[in-house]
ZAMARGU-4260 file (C-alpha; in steps of 0.2 Angstrom, whole numbers, plus 5000, padded with zeros to 4 digits):
<rodrens>
0) 5000/5000/5000 | 5008/5017/4995 | 5012/5029/5008 | 5001/5045/5010 | 5015/5058/5008
5) 5002/5072/5013 | 5004/5064/5030 | 5019/5073/5038 | 5026/5059/5049 | 5024/5046/5034
10) 5033/5059/5023 | 5047/5061/5034 | 5050/5043/5037 | 5050/5040/5019 | 5062/5054/5016
15) 5074/5048/5029 | 5074/5031/5020 | 5077/5039/5004 | 5092/5049/5011 | 5100/5033/5018
20) 5098/5024/5001 | 5106/5039/4992 | 5090/5043/4983 | 5088/5060/4991 | 5098/5075/4986
25) 5109/5086/4997 | 5106/5105/4994 | 5121/5116/4994 | 5133/5105/5004 | 5145/5091/4997
30) 5137/5074/5001 | 5152/5068/5009 | 5152/5083/5021 | 5134/5080/5025 | 5137/5062/5028
35) 5150/5067/5041 | 5138/5078/5050 | 5124/5065/5049 | 5136/5051/5055 | 5142/5063/5070
40) 5124/5066/5075 | 5119/5047/5074 | 5135/5042/5084 | 5132/5055/5097 | 5114/5049/5099
45) 5119/5030/5100 | 5132/5034/5113 | 5122/5046/5123 | 5135/5060/5121 | 5132/5078/5117
50) 5134/5083/5099 | 5146/5096/5103 | 5149/5101/5085 | 5132/5106/5080 | 5129/5122/5070
55) 5117/5128/5083 | 5130/5127/5097 | 5145/5134/5087 | 5136/5147/5076 | 5130/5156/5091
60) 5147/5161/5096 | 5161/5157/5109 | 5151/5163/5123 | 5138/5149/5121 | 5144/5132/5125
65) 5134/5115/5126 | 5130/5103/5140 | 5127/5107/5158 | 5140/5121/5158 | 5131/5129/5144
70) 5115/5129/5154 | 5124/5137/5168 | 5134/5150/5158 | 5132/5168/5162 | 5124/5178/5148
75) 5135/5191/5139 | 5132/5210/5139 | 5125/5211/5121 | 5120/5200/5107 | 5131/5203/5092
80) 5123/5208/5076 | 5106/5212/5082 | 5097/5229/5077 | 5084/5232/5091 | 5088/5237/5109
85) 5089/5222/5121 | 5087/5229/5138 | 5091/5217/5152 | 5074/5219/5160 | 5066/5212/5144
90) 5080/5200/5138 | 5093/5187/5143 | 5107/5187/5130 | 5113/5170/5124 | 5127/5171/5112
95) 5120/5179/5096 | 5102/5176/5103 | 5091/5186/5115 | 5078/5176/5125 | 5062/5185/5131
100) 5061/5186/5150 | 5044/5179/5152 | 5040/5190/5167 | 5041/5205/5155 | 5025/5198/5146
105) 5014/5201/5161 | 5000/5213/5156 | 5006/5214/5137 | 4990/5206/5130 | 4989/5191/5118
110) 5002/5197/5106 | 5021/5198/5110 | 5026/5217/5107 | 5040/5218/5094 | 5052/5226/5107
115) 5050/5210/5118 | 5050/5196/5104 | 5064/5184/5106 | 5078/5184/5093 | 5086/5168/5086
120) 5101/5171/5074 | 5113/5159/5067 | 5125/5173/5063 | 5120/5191/5062 | 5105/5201/5057
125) 5107/5207/5039 | 5100/5224/5034 | 5090/5222/5018 | 5081/5236/5008 | 5064/5231/5003
130) 5065/5240/4987 | 5080/5230/4981 | 5073/5213/4988 | 5069/5199/4976 | 5062/5182/4979
135) 5068/5169/4966 | 5058/5153/4964 | 5067/5140/4955 | 5070/5121/4953 | 5067/5106/4943
140) 5049/5104/4949 | 5043/5120/4940 | 5034/5119/4923 | 5045/5133/4917 | 5061/5142/4922
145) 5065/5153/4937 | 5052/5166/4942 | 5056/5182/4952 | 5045/5192/4964 | 5048/5210/4970
150) 5042/5216/4986 | 5028/5226/4978 | 5023/5211/4968 | 5022/5200/4983 | 5012/5213/4992
155) 5000/5214/4977 | 4995/5196/4980 | 4980/5192/4990 | 4985/5194/5008 | 4981/5184/5024
160) 4983/5188/5042 | 4985/5175/5056 | 4990/5176/5074 | 5003/5162/5077 | 5018/5158/5088
165) 5035/5155/5082 | 5046/5145/5094 | 5063/5138/5094 | 5064/5119/5094 | 5076/5121/5109
170) 5065/5131/5120 | 5065/5124/5137 | 5082/5116/5134 | 5090/5121/5150 | 5078/5111/5160
175) 5085/5094/5153 | 5100/5099/5164 | 5093/5109/5179 | 5077/5098/5181 | 5082/5081/5174
180) 5100/5081/5177 | 5104/5077/5158 | 5118/5084/5147 | 5112/5093/5131 | 5120/5104/5119
185) 5115/5121/5111 | 5108/5137/5117 | 5102/5136/5136 | 5085/5143/5133 | 5073/5143/5148
190) 5055/5146/5141 | 5057/5163/5133 | 5062/5157/5115 | 5044/5160/5109 | 5033/5174/5103
195) 5016/5176/5096 | 5013/5189/5083 | 4999/5194/5070 | 5008/5190/5054 | 5002/5197/5037
200) 5008/5191/5020 | 5005/5181/5005 | 5001/5163/5004 | 5016/5152/4999 | 5004/5142/4989
205) 4999/5157/4978 | 5018/5161/4975 | 5021/5143/4970 | 5006/5141/4958 | 5011/5158/4950
210) 5028/5151/4948 | 5022/5136/4939 | 5022/5122/4952 | 5023/5105/4943 | 5013/5089/4948
215) 5029/5080/4953 | 5035/5092/4966 | 5040/5084/4982 | 5050/5097/4993 | 5050/5116/4994
220) 5066/5123/5001 | 5066/5142/5007 | 5084/5149/5010 | 5088/5164/5020 | 5099/5179/5015
225) 5109/5180/5031 | 5128/5175/5032 | 5133/5157/5028 | 5136/5146/5043 | 5152/5138/5046
230) 5155/5124/5059 | 5168/5110/5061 | 5177/5117/5046 | 5162/5114/5035 | 5153/5128/5026
235) 5135/5124/5028 | 5129/5138/5018 | 5114/5149/5022 | 5101/5143/5033 | 5088/5133/5024
240) 5076/5118/5028 | 5064/5109/5016 | 5045/5108/5018 | 5035/5094/5011 | 5025/5101/4997
245) 5009/5096/5006 | 5013/5108/5020 | 5019/5122/5009 | 5003/5122/5000 | 4993/5121/5016
250) 4995/5136/5028 | 5012/5143/5026 | 5014/5162/5024 | 5027/5173/5016 | 5025/5187/5030
255) 5030/5205/5027 | 5021/5213/5042 | 5022/5209/5061 | 5009/5216/5073 | 5003/5229/5060
260) 5021/5235/5056 | 5033/5231/5042 | 5043/5216/5047 | 5058/5222/5057 | 5076/5217/5052
265) 5079/5205/5068 | 5063/5196/5064 | 5066/5192/5046 | 5062/5208/5036 | 5058/5212/5023
270) 5050/5195/5021 | 5051/5179/5031 | 5043/5162/5030 | 5030/5158/5044 | 5026/5139/5046
275) 5011/5138/5058 | 5014/5126/5073 | 5031/5119/5067 | 5048/5122/5075 | 5055/5139/5072
280) 5069/5134/5061 | 5056/5130/5047 | 5051/5149/5048 | 5066/5155/5038 | 5070/5173/5040
285) 5076/5185/5027 | 5070/5173/5013 | 5078/5176/4997 | 5075/5161/4986 | 5064/5145/4986
290) 5069/5129/4977 | 5055/5117/4971 | 5062/5100/4969 | 5055/5084/4962 | 5066/5074/4974
295) 5068/5074/4993 | 5080/5087/4999 | 5092/5086/5014 | 5102/5100/5022 | 5112/5101/5038
300) 5096/5107/5047 | 5086/5091/5044 | 5101/5078/5046 | 5113/5082/5060 | 5101/5096/5067
305) 5083/5096/5072 | 5081/5078/5074 | 5082/5068/5090 | 5097/5058/5095 | 5101/5049/5111
310) 5098/5032/5121 | 5079/5036/5122 | 5078/5039/5103 | 5078/5027/5088 | 5096/5020/5085
315) 5099/5032/5069 | 5089/5046/5076 | 5071/5052/5074 | 5064/5058/5058 | 5066/5077/5055
320) 5056/5087/5068 | 5040/5096/5062 | 5027/5101/5075 | 5031/5110/5091 | 5026/5102/5107
325) 5015/5107/5123 | 5022/5120/5136 | 5017/5132/5150 | 5026/5146/5158 | 5023/5158/5173
330) 5024/5177/5170 | 5035/5178/5186 | 5054/5179/5188 | 5062/5162/5192 | 5068/5162/5211
335) 5056/5176/5215 | 5052/5181/5233 | 5034/5181/5237 | 5026/5188/5253 | 5016/5176/5264
340) 4998/5179/5269 | 4995/5191/5254 | 4985/5186/5239 | 4993/5188/5222 | 4987/5183/5205
345) 4998/5170/5197 | 4998/5173/5178 | 5005/5163/5163 | 5003/5156/5146 | 5001/5139/5138
350) 5003/5133/5120 | 5003/5118/5109 | 5009/5114/5091 | 4996/5100/5089 | 4980/5108/5094
355) 4972/5122/5105 | 4975/5122/5124 | 4958/5120/5133 | 4963/5117/5151 | 4977/5123/5162
360) 4980/5117/5180 | 4992/5125/5193 | 5000/5118/5208 | 5007/5129/5222 | 5014/5116/5233
365) 5026/5107/5221 | 5013/5096/5213 | 5004/5089/5228 | 4987/5097/5224 | 4981/5105/5207
370) 4968/5119/5204 | 4961/5123/5187 | 4966/5140/5181 | 4955/5153/5172 | 4958/5155/5154
375) 4958/5172/5147 | 4958/5169/5128 | 4948/5158/5116 | 4959/5143/5113 | 4965/5141/5095
380) 4979/5131/5087 | 4995/5140/5083 | 4993/5153/5097 | 4993/5153/5116 | 4981/5155/5130
385) 4984/5167/5145 | 4978/5161/5161 | 4977/5166/5180 | 4975/5159/5197 | 4974/5168/5214
390) 4986/5162/5227 | 4988/5166/5245 | 5004/5157/5252 | 5003/5152/5270 | 5019/5143/5274
395) 5036/5151/5272 | 5051/5144/5263 | 5055/5138/5246 | 5042/5130/5235 | 5039/5126/5217
400) 5025/5132/5206 | 5019/5120/5192 | 5008/5123/5178 | 5002/5109/5166 | 4992/5111/5150
405) 4980/5099/5141 | 4976/5102/5122 | 4961/5096/5113 | 4969/5080/5107 | 4969/5075/5125
410) 4988/5077/5128 | 4994/5083/5145 | 5011/5089/5149 | 5021/5075/5156 | 5032/5075/5172
415) 5048/5071/5162 | 5053/5072/5144 | 5063/5058/5135 | 5081/5064/5134 | 5089/5069/5117
420) 5107/5075/5116 | 5103/5091/5107 | 5089/5096/5120 | 5075/5098/5108 | 5056/5098/5112
425) 5056/5099/5131 | 5038/5098/5136 | 5038/5092/5154 | 5030/5102/5168 | 5043/5115/5174
430) 5046/5117/5192 | 5046/5136/5194 | 5055/5139/5210 | 5050/5153/5222 | 5053/5158/5240
435) 5039/5163/5252 | 5044/5175/5266
</rodrens>
């Protein structure tokens, strides 16, 4: 029985087999170099060791190291190459990245203000002029030759507007170390590598059809205009990661506005890809060209990176990651001091890549008892819900606040997350430590 390649998980399993048999094509990197990276990731996974040479770890600068030491490393004073201000009350700097301090989102409404939206850069933010920007659509799965779109031509296409989160696959990574005692590599995010914005742009499907999409198209590969990434002596080229054509034709946006403003440089301006509910690496910033292929495509960002390796994973690693997972976060500083016998309103946000969150429970005693929180937004897939619960602490001393979400698929955040060496997709209930005085 043939596989239904519109099904994402079946598609990725088929593509992985095709790659292993040499029937998929590497994009922009010598196959031998790509095999080295792939083998390094698989070996690290089978041995349970950190993949210390990943592009995510090395491309973010010398200040960012992997493993437990990386989770404990002090942030640097500034993120090199960013454009917008990154004040310490709003952000924690992590190499070339800036993590939103979740407490700074309290009272900000359902959208993340642009001045508080996290920054994930592999290199530095390029400064691009919308007037000079062009999008080239090319490849062997077009009915004609390459087609170019200017910024004005893209904006002339029918526009869509959707409220969606973008979240790094490594969001929550540090809790593998601090909460589960496991070594991982990469940026030591807590829970602030996520933001929700109102994105406006053209449908990728409209662009592909105008470019002459052929019936035999398999993969769609957007590529960024930021600097090339070099790791372990291998030039990986510009950041790019393929989408199955079924996803590209479904709900993907080429966004040129964010929260009603022209897309800012740090967030991919003048145009970026927005892939609803999928890990952030899929939402390529500063998109400059899109390859449309009749063969499966592989890049470093879906071979050695953005797959799960480790003793709790398949021997050769998982299929390339697609959907984001389920999380909750308090809008309160970690380690905060809270006065006893005084009622305060605990607030936070929960989200899921699979479905809308419809229930959030909170424990104020380390998980002994749970209370249902009040939701303040209509649940919808691709966004988050804000919630609150009043709390009057009685006993003094340290305690842990816990929040766990359940989405409409029936999935609830677990107590632990299966380990993977690169620290992706942490979805366990986080123990938010506070002290009552």
